[in-house]
N, CA, C and O atoms as a Tripos MOL2 file, in Angstrom:
@<TRIPOS>MOLECULE
protein
  296   295    74     0     0
PROTEIN
NO_CHARGES

@<TRIPOS>ATOM
      1 N         189.4860   69.5260  108.1920 N.3       1 MET1
      2 CA        189.8230   68.1280  108.3560 C.3       1 MET1
      3 C         189.6990   67.4390  107.0050 C.2       1 MET1
      4 O         189.0140   67.9270  106.1060 O.2       1 MET1
      5 N         190.3530   66.3260  106.8770 N.am      2 ARG2
      6 CA        190.3390   65.5700  105.6340 C.3       2 ARG2
      7 C         189.1060   64.6700  105.5710 C.2       2 ARG2
      8 O         188.3800   64.5120  106.5530 O.2       2 ARG2
      9 N         188.8890   64.0900  104.3980 N.am      3 VAL3
     10 CA        187.7200   63.2410  104.1940 C.3       3 VAL3
     11 C         187.7560   62.0430  105.1370 C.2       3 VAL3
     12 O         186.7300   61.6780  105.7110 O.2       3 VAL3
     13 N         188.9160   61.4340  105.3030 N.am      4 ARG4
     14 CA        189.0110   60.2690  106.2000 C.3       4 ARG4
     15 C         188.6870   60.6450  107.6410 C.2       4 ARG4
     16 O         188.0490   59.8740  108.3590 O.2       4 ARG4
     17 N         189.1220   61.8220  108.0620 N.am      5 GLU5
     18 CA        188.8310   62.2660  109.4230 C.3       5 GLU5
     19 C         187.3410   62.5350  109.6040 C.2       5 GLU5
     20 O         186.7670   62.1960  110.6380 O.2       5 GLU5
     21 N         186.7180   63.1430  108.5980 N.am      6 ALA6
     22 CA        185.2760   63.3970  108.6550 C.3       6 ALA6
     23 C         184.5060   62.0790  108.6710 C.2       6 ALA6
     24 O         183.5140   61.9420  109.3870 O.2       6 ALA6
     25 N         184.9680   61.1100  107.8770 N.am      7 ALA7
     26 CA        184.3150   59.8030  107.8540 C.3       7 ALA7
     27 C         184.4320   59.1130  109.2100 C.2       7 ALA7
     28 O         183.4880   58.4650  109.6620 O.2       7 ALA7
     29 N         185.5700   59.2480  109.8480 N.am      8 ALA8
     30 CA        185.7500   58.6480  111.1670 C.3       8 ALA8
     31 C         184.8340   59.2980  112.1930 C.2       8 ALA8
     32 O         184.2720   58.6140  113.0480 O.2       8 ALA8
     33 N         184.6810   60.6100  112.1130 N.am      9 ARG9
     34 CA        183.7900   61.3040  113.0550 C.3       9 ARG9
     35 C         182.3340   60.9140  112.8340 C.2       9 ARG9
     36 O         181.5750   60.7720  113.7920 O.2       9 ARG9
     37 N         181.9460   60.7420  111.5770 N.am     10 LEU10
     38 CA        180.5620   60.3750  111.2720 C.3      10 LEU10
     39 C         180.3270   58.8670  111.3800 C.2      10 LEU10
     40 O         179.1880   58.4020  111.3380 O.2      10 LEU10
     41 N         181.4100   58.1180  111.5180 N.am     11 GLU11
     42 CA        181.3590   56.6500  111.5730 C.3      11 GLU11
     43 C         180.7380   56.0700  110.3000 C.2      11 GLU11
     44 O         179.8680   55.2010  110.3420 O.2      11 GLU11
     45 N         181.2230   56.5870  109.1660 N.am     12 VAL12
     46 CA        180.8220   56.1030  107.8460 C.3      12 VAL12
     47 C         182.0890   55.9120  107.0220 C.2      12 VAL12
     48 O         183.1870   56.2240  107.4830 O.2      12 VAL12
     49 N         181.9380   55.4060  105.8170 N.am     13 SER13
     50 CA        183.0920   55.2090  104.9490 C.3      13 SER13
     51 C         183.4520   56.5280  104.2470 C.2      13 SER13
     52 O         182.6060   57.4120  104.1140 O.2      13 SER13
     53 N         184.6970   56.6530  103.8050 N.am     14 PRO14
     54 CA        185.0660   57.8430  103.0370 C.3      14 PRO14
     55 C         184.2270   58.0050  101.7650 C.2      14 PRO14
     56 O         183.9560   59.1260  101.3350 O.2      14 PRO14
     57 N         183.8210   56.8920  101.1720 N.am     15 ALA15
     58 CA        182.9750   56.9730   99.9700 C.3      15 ALA15
     59 C         181.6480   57.6600  100.2760 C.2      15 ALA15
     60 O         181.1190   58.3830   99.4320 O.2      15 ALA15
     61 N         181.1080   57.4440  101.4670 N.am     16 THR16
     62 CA        179.8630   58.1070  101.8610 C.3      16 THR16
     63 C         180.0820   59.6060  102.0000 C.2      16 THR16
     64 O         179.2170   60.3960  101.6190 O.2      16 THR16
     65 N         181.2250   60.0060  102.5390 N.am     17 VAL17
     66 CA        181.5260   61.4350  102.6700 C.3      17 VAL17
     67 C         181.6660   62.0590  101.2870 C.2      17 VAL17
     68 O         181.1500   63.1510  101.0490 O.2      17 VAL17
     69 N         182.3550   61.3820  100.3730 N.am     18 TYR18
     70 CA        182.4660   61.8950   99.0020 C.3      18 TYR18
     71 C         181.0870   62.0360   98.3640 C.2      18 TYR18
     72 O         180.8310   63.0150   97.6630 O.2      18 TYR18
     73 N         180.1960   61.0730   98.5960 N.am     19 ALA19
     74 CA        178.8390   61.1420   98.0360 C.3      19 ALA19
     75 C         178.0590   62.3100   98.6380 C.2      19 ALA19
     76 O         177.3230   62.9930   97.9250 O.2      19 ALA19
     77 N         178.2120   62.5450   99.9330 N.am     20 LEU20
     78 CA        177.5380   63.6810  100.5710 C.3      20 LEU20
     79 C         178.0440   65.0000  100.0070 C.2      20 LEU20
     80 O         177.2590   65.9240   99.7960 O.2      20 LEU20
     81 N         179.3540   65.0990   99.7600 N.am     21 VAL21
     82 CA        179.9300   66.3090   99.1770 C.3      21 VAL21
     83 C         179.4230   66.4910   97.7510 C.2      21 VAL21
     84 O         179.0470   67.5980   97.3670 O.2      21 VAL21
     85 N         179.4080   65.4190   96.9640 N.am     22 ALA22
     86 CA        178.9660   65.5140   95.5670 C.3      22 ALA22
     87 C         177.4950   65.9140   95.4680 C.2      22 ALA22
     88 O         177.1080   66.6300   94.5440 O.2      22 ALA22
     89 N         176.6690   65.4550   96.4190 N.am     23 SER23
     90 CA        175.2450   65.7890   96.3790 C.3      23 SER23
     91 C         174.9630   67.1840   96.9240 C.2      23 SER23
     92 O         173.8590   67.7010   96.7570 O.2      23 SER23
     93 N         175.9530   67.8000   97.5750 N.am     24 GLY24
     94 CA        175.7700   69.1400   98.1200 C.3      24 GLY24
     95 C         175.2160   69.1580   99.5330 C.2      24 GLY24
     96 O         175.0000   70.2290  100.0990 O.2      24 GLY24
     97 N         174.9870   68.0000  100.1030 N.am     25 ARG25
     98 CA        174.4480   67.9470  101.4710 C.3      25 ARG25
     99 C         175.5060   68.2900  102.5120 C.2      25 ARG25
    100 O         175.1830   68.8250  103.5720 O.2      25 ARG25
    101 N         176.7620   67.9880  102.2170 N.am     26 LEU26
    102 CA        177.8780   68.3170  103.1000 C.3      26 LEU26
    103 C         178.7610   69.3210  102.3680 C.2      26 LEU26
    104 O         179.3520   69.0070  101.3350 O.2      26 LEU26
    105 N         178.8440   70.5310  102.9150 N.am     27 ARG27
    106 CA        179.6430   71.5700  102.2740 C.3      27 ARG27
    107 C         181.1140   71.3400  102.5690 C.2      27 ARG27
    108 O         181.4740   70.7770  103.6030 O.2      27 ARG27
    109 N         181.9520   71.7760  101.6580 N.am     28 CYS28
    110 CA        183.3970   71.6260  101.8270 C.3      28 CYS28
    111 C         184.0900   72.7550  101.0790 C.2      28 CYS28
    112 O         183.4420   73.5700  100.4230 O.2      28 CYS28
    113 N         185.3890   72.7910  101.1850 N.am     29 TYR29
    114 CA        186.1810   73.6940  100.3620 C.3      29 TYR29
    115 C         187.3510   72.9000   99.8190 C.2      29 TYR29
    116 O         187.7240   71.8610  100.3650 O.2      29 TYR29
    117 N         187.9180   73.3970   98.7460 N.am     30 ARG30
    118 CA        189.0120   72.6950   98.0780 C.3      30 ARG30
    119 C         190.2820   73.5260   98.1700 C.2      30 ARG30
    120 O         190.2580   74.7490   98.0360 O.2      30 ARG30
    121 N         191.3770   72.8420   98.3980 N.am     31 VAL31
    122 CA        192.6800   73.4920   98.5250 C.3      31 VAL31
    123 C         193.5640   72.9530   97.4150 C.2      31 VAL31
    124 O         193.6440   71.7410   97.2180 O.2      31 VAL31
    125 N         194.2260   73.8390   96.6900 N.am     32 GLY32
    126 CA        195.1620   73.4030   95.6610 C.3      32 GLY32
    127 C         194.7090   73.7490   94.2670 C.2      32 GLY32
    128 O         193.6770   74.3900   94.0660 O.2      32 GLY32
    129 N         195.5020   73.3130   93.3030 N.am     33 MET33
    130 CA        195.2320   73.5920   91.9020 C.3      33 MET33
    131 C         194.2450   72.5860   91.3340 C.2      33 MET33
    132 O         194.1200   71.4700   91.8380 O.2      33 MET33
    133 N         193.5430   72.9900   90.2780 N.am     34 GLY34
    134 CA        192.6040   72.0760   89.6280 C.3      34 GLY34
    135 C         191.4550   71.7090   90.5550 C.2      34 GLY34
    136 O         190.8110   72.5770   91.1440 O.2      34 GLY34
    137 N         191.2110   70.4260   90.6730 N.am     35 ARG35
    138 CA        190.1260   69.9750   91.5550 C.3      35 ARG35
    139 C         190.4790   70.1630   93.0140 C.2      35 ARG35
    140 O         189.5900   70.3750   93.8390 O.2      35 ARG35
    141 N         191.7470   70.0900   93.3520 N.am     36 GLY36
    142 CA        192.1990   70.3340   94.7070 C.3      36 GLY36
    143 C         191.8440   69.2130   95.6630 C.2      36 GLY36
    144 O         191.2200   68.2210   95.2870 O.2      36 GLY36
    145 N         192.2500   69.3940   96.8900 N.am     37 CYS37
    146 CA        191.9680   68.4320   97.9570 C.3      37 CYS37
    147 C         190.7630   68.9190   98.7340 C.2      37 CYS37
    148 O         190.6420   70.1090   99.0240 O.2      37 CYS37
    149 N         189.8860   68.0130   99.0660 N.am     38 ILE38
    150 CA        188.6820   68.3630   99.8120 C.3      38 ILE38
    151 C         189.0320   68.5240  101.2800 C.2      38 ILE38
    152 O         189.7080   67.6830  101.8710 O.2      38 ILE38
    153 N         188.5550   69.6270  101.8580 N.am     39 ARG39
    154 CA        188.7130   69.8680  103.2800 C.3      39 ARG39
    155 C         187.3420   70.2580  103.8380 C.2      39 ARG39
    156 O         186.5690   70.9630  103.1900 O.2      39 ARG39
    157 N         187.0640   69.7910  105.0370 N.am     40 ILE40
    158 CA        185.7750   70.0460  105.6720 C.3      40 ILE40
    159 C         186.0720   70.6700  107.0320 C.2      40 ILE40
    160 O         186.8440   70.1220  107.8190 O.2      40 ILE40
    161 N         185.4560   71.8140  107.3020 N.am     41 SER41
    162 CA        185.6880   72.4670  108.5870 C.3      41 SER41
    163 C         184.7500   71.8740  109.6420 C.2      41 SER41
    164 O         183.7720   71.1990  109.3220 O.2      41 SER41
    165 N         185.0750   72.1440  110.8880 N.am     42 ASP42
    166 CA        184.2260   71.6760  111.9820 C.3      42 ASP42
    167 C         182.8310   72.2970  111.8880 C.2      42 ASP42
    168 O         181.8330   71.6430  112.1900 O.2      42 ASP42
    169 N         182.7700   73.5510  111.4720 N.am     43 ASP43
    170 CA        181.4790   74.2280  111.3330 C.3      43 ASP43
    171 C         180.6360   73.5930  110.2350 C.2      43 ASP43
    172 O         179.4260   73.4370  110.3950 O.2      43 ASP43
    173 N         181.2650   73.2260  109.1200 N.am     44 GLN44
    174 CA        180.5260   72.5880  108.0260 C.3      44 GLN44
    175 C         179.9980   71.2240  108.4520 C.2      44 GLN44
    176 O         178.8790   70.8520  108.0990 O.2      44 GLN44
    177 N         180.7940   70.4830  109.2050 N.am     45 LEU45
    178 CA        180.3580   69.1810  109.6870 C.3      45 LEU45
    179 C         179.2210   69.3370  110.6970 C.2      45 LEU45
    180 O         178.2650   68.5610  110.6820 O.2      45 LEU45
    181 N         179.3230   70.3330  111.5680 N.am     46 ALA46
    182 CA        178.2620   70.5830  112.5440 C.3      46 ALA46
    183 C         176.9650   70.9980  111.8510 C.2      46 ALA46
    184 O         175.8810   70.5880  112.2670 O.2      46 ALA46
    185 N         177.0720   71.8070  110.7980 N.am     47 ALA47
    186 CA        175.8850   72.2300  110.0530 C.3      47 ALA47
    187 C         175.2150   71.0350  109.3790 C.2      47 ALA47
    188 O         173.9890   70.9400  109.3420 O.2      47 ALA47
    189 N         176.0320   70.1250  108.8480 N.am     48 TYR48
    190 CA        175.4550   68.9280  108.2360 C.3      48 TYR48
    191 C         174.7190   68.0900  109.2760 C.2      48 TYR48
    192 O         173.6090   67.6210  109.0240 O.2      48 TYR48
    193 N         175.3320   67.9010  110.4430 N.am     49 LEU49
    194 CA        174.7050   67.0870  111.4810 C.3      49 LEU49
    195 C         173.4100   67.7180  111.9820 C.2      49 LEU49
    196 O         172.4660   66.9990  112.3080 O.2      49 LEU49
    197 N         173.3480   69.0400  112.0480 N.am     50 GLU50
    198 CA        172.1160   69.7090  112.4590 C.3      50 GLU50
    199 C         171.0240   69.5590  111.4200 C.2      50 GLU50
    200 O         169.8480   69.4330  111.7620 O.2      50 GLU50
    201 N         171.4100   69.5710  110.1430 N.am     51 SER51
    202 CA        170.4030   69.4890  109.0790 C.3      51 SER51
    203 C         169.9520   68.0630  108.8040 C.2      51 SER51
    204 O         168.8950   67.8420  108.2130 O.2      51 SER51
    205 N         170.7560   67.0980  109.2320 N.am     52 ALA52
    206 CA        170.4060   65.6990  108.9800 C.3      52 ALA52
    207 C         169.2220   65.3090  109.8570 C.2      52 ALA52
    208 O         169.2220   65.5450  111.0650 O.2      52 ALA52
    209 N         168.2250   64.7130  109.2360 N.am     53 GLU53
    210 CA        167.0340   64.3050  109.9690 C.3      53 GLU53
    211 C         167.2380   62.9180  110.5340 C.2      53 GLU53
    212 O         167.8490   62.0670  109.8870 O.2      53 GLU53
    213 N         166.7360   62.6790  111.7280 N.am     54 PRO54
    214 CA        166.8320   61.3180  112.2550 C.3      54 PRO54
    215 C         165.9720   60.3780  111.4290 C.2      54 PRO54
    216 O         164.9140   60.7590  110.9290 O.2      54 PRO54
    217 N         166.4290   59.1750  111.2980 N.am     55 VAL55
    218 CA        165.7100   58.1910  110.4930 C.3      55 VAL55
    219 C         164.5530   57.6500  111.3210 C.2      55 VAL55
    220 O         164.7520   57.0880  112.3980 O.2      55 VAL55
    221 N         163.3450   57.8290  110.8050 N.am     56 ALA56
    222 CA        162.1630   57.3020  111.4800 C.3      56 ALA56
    223 C         161.9330   55.8750  110.9890 C.2      56 ALA56
    224 O         161.7720   55.6210  109.7960 O.2      56 ALA56
    225 N         161.9250   54.9760  111.9290 N.am     57 ARG57
    226 CA        161.7110   53.5830  111.5610 C.3      57 ARG57
    227 C         160.2290   53.2740  111.6340 C.2      57 ARG57
    228 O         159.5820   53.6000  112.6290 O.2      57 ARG57
    229 N         159.6800   52.6550  110.6100 N.am     58 PRO58
    230 CA        158.2510   52.3320  110.6450 C.3      58 PRO58
    231 C         157.9710   51.2600  111.6940 C.2      58 PRO58
    232 O         158.8070   50.4080  111.9920 O.2      58 PRO58
    233 N         156.7790   51.3380  112.2300 N.am     59 ALA59
    234 CA        156.3810   50.3400  113.2220 C.3      59 ALA59
    235 C         156.2930   48.9780  112.5390 C.2      59 ALA59
    236 O         155.8070   48.8730  111.4130 O.2      59 ALA59
    237 N         156.7590   47.9470  113.2180 N.am     60 PRO60
    238 CA        156.7010   46.6230  112.5920 C.3      60 PRO60
    239 C         155.2530   46.1800  112.4050 C.2      60 PRO60
    240 O         154.4130   46.3470  113.2900 O.2      60 PRO60
    241 N         154.9880   45.6210  111.2540 N.am     61 THR61
    242 CA        153.6430   45.1200  110.9870 C.3      61 THR61
    243 C         153.5690   43.6640  111.4240 C.2      61 THR61
    244 O         154.5060   42.8950  111.2120 O.2      61 THR61
    245 N         152.4640   43.2960  112.0290 N.am     62 PRO62
    246 CA        152.3500   41.9020  112.4520 C.3      62 PRO62
    247 C         152.2900   40.9760  111.2360 C.2      62 PRO62
    248 O         151.7680   41.3390  110.1820 O.2      62 PRO62
    249 N         152.8260   39.7980  111.4090 N.am     63 ALA63
    250 CA        152.8170   38.8240  110.3170 C.3      63 ALA63
    251 C         151.3800   38.3960  110.0490 C.2      63 ALA63
    252 O         150.5960   38.2470  110.9860 O.2      63 ALA63
    253 N         151.0280   38.1990  108.7950 N.am     64 PRO64
    254 CA        149.6600   37.7760  108.4960 C.3      64 PRO64
    255 C         149.3870   36.3940  109.1100 C.2      64 PRO64
    256 O         150.2500   35.5170  109.1290 O.2      64 PRO64
    257 N         148.1890   36.2420  109.5950 N.am     65 ARG65
    258 CA        147.8100   34.9830  110.2260 C.3      65 ARG65
    259 C         147.5590   33.9400  109.1480 C.2      65 ARG65
    260 O         146.8330   34.1740  108.1820 O.2      65 ARG65
    261 N         148.1680   32.8060  109.3370 N.am     66 LEU66
    262 CA        147.9970   31.7330  108.3580 C.3      66 LEU66
    263 C         146.6250   31.1000  108.5190 C.2      66 LEU66
    264 O         146.1640   30.8520  109.6330 O.2      66 LEU66
    265 N         145.9980   30.8480  107.4100 N.am     67 ARG67
    266 CA        144.7070   30.1730  107.4220 C.3      67 ARG67
    267 C         144.8780   28.8270  106.7510 C.2      67 ARG67
    268 O         145.0450   28.7370  105.5350 O.2      67 ARG67
    269 N         144.8360   27.8170  107.5360 N.am     68 LEU68
    270 CA        144.9810   26.4620  107.0250 C.3      68 LEU68
    271 C         143.6050   25.8180  107.0210 C.2      68 LEU68
    272 O         143.1620   25.2800  108.0360 O.2      68 LEU68
    273 N         142.9390   25.8730  105.8940 N.am     69 LYS69
    274 CA        141.5800   25.3870  105.7890 C.3      69 LYS69
    275 C         141.5010   23.8650  105.9060 C.2      69 LYS69
    276 O         140.4630   23.3350  106.3010 O.2      69 LYS69
    277 N         142.5570   23.1700  105.5780 N.am     70 HIS70
    278 CA        142.5070   21.7410  105.5940 C.3      70 HIS70
    279 C         142.6980   21.1560  107.0020 C.2      70 HIS70
    280 O         142.5230   19.9540  107.2000 O.2      70 HIS70
    281 N         143.0570   22.0080  107.9850 N.am     71 LEU71
    282 CA        143.2220   21.5280  109.3580 C.3      71 LEU71
    283 C         142.0510   21.9960  110.2010 C.2      71 LEU71
    284 O         141.6000   23.1350  110.0790 O.2      71 LEU71
    285 N         141.5730   21.1250  111.0410 N.am     72 ARG72
    286 CA        140.5020   21.5080  111.9590 C.3      72 ARG72
    287 C         141.0180   21.3150  113.3810 C.2      72 ARG72
    288 O         141.4500   20.2290  113.7660 O.2      72 ARG72
    289 N         140.9610   22.3750  114.1280 N.am     73 LEU73
    290 CA        141.4130   22.3110  115.5080 C.3      73 LEU73
    291 C         140.2190   22.0680  116.4240 C.2      73 LEU73
    292 O         139.1260   22.5720  116.1660 O.2      73 LEU73
    293 N         140.4200   21.3040  117.4860 N.am     74 PRO74
    294 CA        139.2880   21.0140  118.3750 C.3      74 PRO74
    295 C         138.8200   22.2190  119.1430 C.2      74 PRO74
    296 O         137.8760   22.1220  119.9280 O.2      74 PRO74
@<TRIPOS>BOND
     1     1     2 1
     2     2     3 1
     3     3     4 2
     4     3     5 am
     5     5     6 1
     6     6     7 1
     7     7     8 2
     8     7     9 am
     9     9    10 1
    10    10    11 1
    11    11    12 2
    12    11    13 am
    13    13    14 1
    14    14    15 1
    15    15    16 2
    16    15    17 am
    17    17    18 1
    18    18    19 1
    19    19    20 2
    20    19    21 am
    21    21    22 1
    22    22    23 1
    23    23    24 2
    24    23    25 am
    25    25    26 1
    26    26    27 1
    27    27    28 2
    28    27    29 am
    29    29    30 1
    30    30    31 1
    31    31    32 2
    32    31    33 am
    33    33    34 1
    34    34    35 1
    35    35    36 2
    36    35    37 am
    37    37    38 1
    38    38    39 1
    39    39    40 2
    40    39    41 am
    41    41    42 1
    42    42    43 1
    43    43    44 2
    44    43    45 am
    45    45    46 1
    46    46    47 1
    47    47    48 2
    48    47    49 am
    49    49    50 1
    50    50    51 1
    51    51    52 2
    52    51    53 am
    53    53    54 1
    54    54    55 1
    55    55    56 2
    56    55    57 am
    57    57    58 1
    58    58    59 1
    59    59    60 2
    60    59    61 am
    61    61    62 1
    62    62    63 1
    63    63    64 2
    64    63    65 am
    65    65    66 1
    66    66    67 1
    67    67    68 2
    68    67    69 am
    69    69    70 1
    70    70    71 1
    71    71    72 2
    72    71    73 am
    73    73    74 1
    74    74    75 1
    75    75    76 2
    76    75    77 am
    77    77    78 1
    78    78    79 1
    79    79    80 2
    80    79    81 am
    81    81    82 1
    82    82    83 1
    83    83    84 2
    84    83    85 am
    85    85    86 1
    86    86    87 1
    87    87    88 2
    88    87    89 am
    89    89    90 1
    90    90    91 1
    91    91    92 2
    92    91    93 am
    93    93    94 1
    94    94    95 1
    95    95    96 2
    96    95    97 am
    97    97    98 1
    98    98    99 1
    99    99   100 2
   100    99   101 am
   101   101   102 1
   102   102   103 1
   103   103   104 2
   104   103   105 am
   105   105   106 1
   106   106   107 1
   107   107   108 2
   108   107   109 am
   109   109   110 1
   110   110   111 1
   111   111   112 2
   112   111   113 am
   113   113   114 1
   114   114   115 1
   115   115   116 2
   116   115   117 am
   117   117   118 1
   118   118   119 1
   119   119   120 2
   120   119   121 am
   121   121   122 1
   122   122   123 1
   123   123   124 2
   124   123   125 am
   125   125   126 1
   126   126   127 1
   127   127   128 2
   128   127   129 am
   129   129   130 1
   130   130   131 1
   131   131   132 2
   132   131   133 am
   133   133   134 1
   134   134   135 1
   135   135   136 2
   136   135   137 am
   137   137   138 1
   138   138   139 1
   139   139   140 2
   140   139   141 am
   141   141   142 1
   142   142   143 1
   143   143   144 2
   144   143   145 am
   145   145   146 1
   146   146   147 1
   147   147   148 2
   148   147   149 am
   149   149   150 1
   150   150   151 1
   151   151   152 2
   152   151   153 am
   153   153   154 1
   154   154   155 1
   155   155   156 2
   156   155   157 am
   157   157   158 1
   158   158   159 1
   159   159   160 2
   160   159   161 am
   161   161   162 1
   162   162   163 1
   163   163   164 2
   164   163   165 am
   165   165   166 1
   166   166   167 1
   167   167   168 2
   168   167   169 am
   169   169   170 1
   170   170   171 1
   171   171   172 2
   172   171   173 am
   173   173   174 1
   174   174   175 1
   175   175   176 2
   176   175   177 am
   177   177   178 1
   178   178   179 1
   179   179   180 2
   180   179   181 am
   181   181   182 1
   182   182   183 1
   183   183   184 2
   184   183   185 am
   185   185   186 1
   186   186   187 1
   187   187   188 2
   188   187   189 am
   189   189   190 1
   190   190   191 1
   191   191   192 2
   192   191   193 am
   193   193   194 1
   194   194   195 1
   195   195   196 2
   196   195   197 am
   197   197   198 1
   198   198   199 1
   199   199   200 2
   200   199   201 am
   201   201   202 1
   202   202   203 1
   203   203   204 2
   204   203   205 am
   205   205   206 1
   206   206   207 1
   207   207   208 2
   208   207   209 am
   209   209   210 1
   210   210   211 1
   211   211   212 2
   212   211   213 am
   213   213   214 1
   214   214   215 1
   215   215   216 2
   216   215   217 am
   217   217   218 1
   218   218   219 1
   219   219   220 2
   220   219   221 am
   221   221   222 1
   222   222   223 1
   223   223   224 2
   224   223   225 am
   225   225   226 1
   226   226   227 1
   227   227   228 2
   228   227   229 am
   229   229   230 1
   230   230   231 1
   231   231   232 2
   232   231   233 am
   233   233   234 1
   234   234   235 1
   235   235   236 2
   236   235   237 am
   237   237   238 1
   238   238   239 1
   239   239   240 2
   240   239   241 am
   241   241   242 1
   242   242   243 1
   243   243   244 2
   244   243   245 am
   245   245   246 1
   246   246   247 1
   247   247   248 2
   248   247   249 am
   249   249   250 1
   250   250   251 1
   251   251   252 2
   252   251   253 am
   253   253   254 1
   254   254   255 1
   255   255   256 2
   256   255   257 am
   257   257   258 1
   258   258   259 1
   259   259   260 2
   260   259   261 am
   261   261   262 1
   262   262   263 1
   263   263   264 2
   264   263   265 am
   265   265   266 1
   266   266   267 1
   267   267   268 2
   268   267   269 am
   269   269   270 1
   270   270   271 1
   271   271   272 2
   272   271   273 am
   273   273   274 1
   274   274   275 1
   275   275   276 2
   276   275   277 am
   277   277   278 1
   278   278   279 1
   279   279   280 2
   280   279   281 am
   281   281   282 1
   282   282   283 1
   283   283   284 2
   284   283   285 am
   285   285   286 1
   286   286   287 1
   287   287   288 2
   288   287   289 am
   289   289   290 1
   290   290   291 1
   291   291   292 2
   292   291   293 am
   293   293   294 1
   294   294   295 1
   295   295   296 2
@<TRIPOS>SUBSTRUCTURE
     1 MET1         2 RESIDUE 1 A MET
     2 ARG2         6 RESIDUE 1 A ARG
     3 VAL3        10 RESIDUE 1 A VAL
     4 ARG4        14 RESIDUE 1 A ARG
     5 GLU5        18 RESIDUE 1 A GLU
     6 ALA6        22 RESIDUE 1 A ALA
     7 ALA7        26 RESIDUE 1 A ALA
     8 ALA8        30 RESIDUE 1 A ALA
     9 ARG9        34 RESIDUE 1 A ARG
    10 LEU10       38 RESIDUE 1 A LEU
    11 GLU11       42 RESIDUE 1 A GLU
    12 VAL12       46 RESIDUE 1 A VAL
    13 SER13       50 RESIDUE 1 A SER
    14 PRO14       54 RESIDUE 1 A PRO
    15 ALA15       58 RESIDUE 1 A ALA
    16 THR16       62 RESIDUE 1 A THR
    17 VAL17       66 RESIDUE 1 A VAL
    18 TYR18       70 RESIDUE 1 A TYR
    19 ALA19       74 RESIDUE 1 A ALA
    20 LEU20       78 RESIDUE 1 A LEU
    21 VAL21       82 RESIDUE 1 A VAL
    22 ALA22       86 RESIDUE 1 A ALA
    23 SER23       90 RESIDUE 1 A SER
    24 GLY24       94 RESIDUE 1 A GLY
    25 ARG25       98 RESIDUE 1 A ARG
    26 LEU26      102 RESIDUE 1 A LEU
    27 ARG27      106 RESIDUE 1 A ARG
    28 CYS28      110 RESIDUE 1 A CYS
    29 TYR29      114 RESIDUE 1 A TYR
    30 ARG30      118 RESIDUE 1 A ARG
    31 VAL31      122 RESIDUE 1 A VAL
    32 GLY32      126 RESIDUE 1 A GLY
    33 MET33      130 RESIDUE 1 A MET
    34 GLY34      134 RESIDUE 1 A GLY
    35 ARG35      138 RESIDUE 1 A ARG
    36 GLY36      142 RESIDUE 1 A GLY
    37 CYS37      146 RESIDUE 1 A CYS
    38 ILE38      150 RESIDUE 1 A ILE
    39 ARG39      154 RESIDUE 1 A ARG
    40 ILE40      158 RESIDUE 1 A ILE
    41 SER41      162 RESIDUE 1 A SER
    42 ASP42      166 RESIDUE 1 A ASP
    43 ASP43      170 RESIDUE 1 A ASP
    44 GLN44      174 RESIDUE 1 A GLN
    45 LEU45      178 RESIDUE 1 A LEU
    46 ALA46      182 RESIDUE 1 A ALA
    47 ALA47      186 RESIDUE 1 A ALA
    48 TYR48      190 RESIDUE 1 A TYR
    49 LEU49      194 RESIDUE 1 A LEU
    50 GLU50      198 RESIDUE 1 A GLU
    51 SER51      202 RESIDUE 1 A SER
    52 ALA52      206 RESIDUE 1 A ALA
    53 GLU53      210 RESIDUE 1 A GLU
    54 PRO54      214 RESIDUE 1 A PRO
    55 VAL55      218 RESIDUE 1 A VAL
    56 ALA56      222 RESIDUE 1 A ALA
    57 ARG57      226 RESIDUE 1 A ARG
    58 PRO58      230 RESIDUE 1 A PRO
    59 ALA59      234 RESIDUE 1 A ALA
    60 PRO60      238 RESIDUE 1 A PRO
    61 THR61      242 RESIDUE 1 A THR
    62 PRO62      246 RESIDUE 1 A PRO
    63 ALA63      250 RESIDUE 1 A ALA
    64 PRO64      254 RESIDUE 1 A PRO
    65 ARG65      258 RESIDUE 1 A ARG
    66 LEU66      262 RESIDUE 1 A LEU
    67 ARG67      266 RESIDUE 1 A ARG
    68 LEU68      270 RESIDUE 1 A LEU
    69 LYS69      274 RESIDUE 1 A LYS
    70 HIS70      278 RESIDUE 1 A HIS
    71 LEU71      282 RESIDUE 1 A LEU
    72 ARG72      286 RESIDUE 1 A ARG
    73 LEU73      290 RESIDUE 1 A LEU
    74 PRO74      294 RESIDUE 1 A PRO
């Protein structure tokens, strides 16, 4: 599949797919002379999705309690 098709499947921009390919996290093959056209197989995309770790979101920290020394509450 082409980069645009892979981006659509991953629901990201084509620039993100190019960055993943450049970093080596998403494997691909090239077709043609010179640099060639990037093609990504279904197996390569599946391997990337298996290796991708889910993003762990940190627990929200409570807001610091305001200390207003100049106010006195009854």
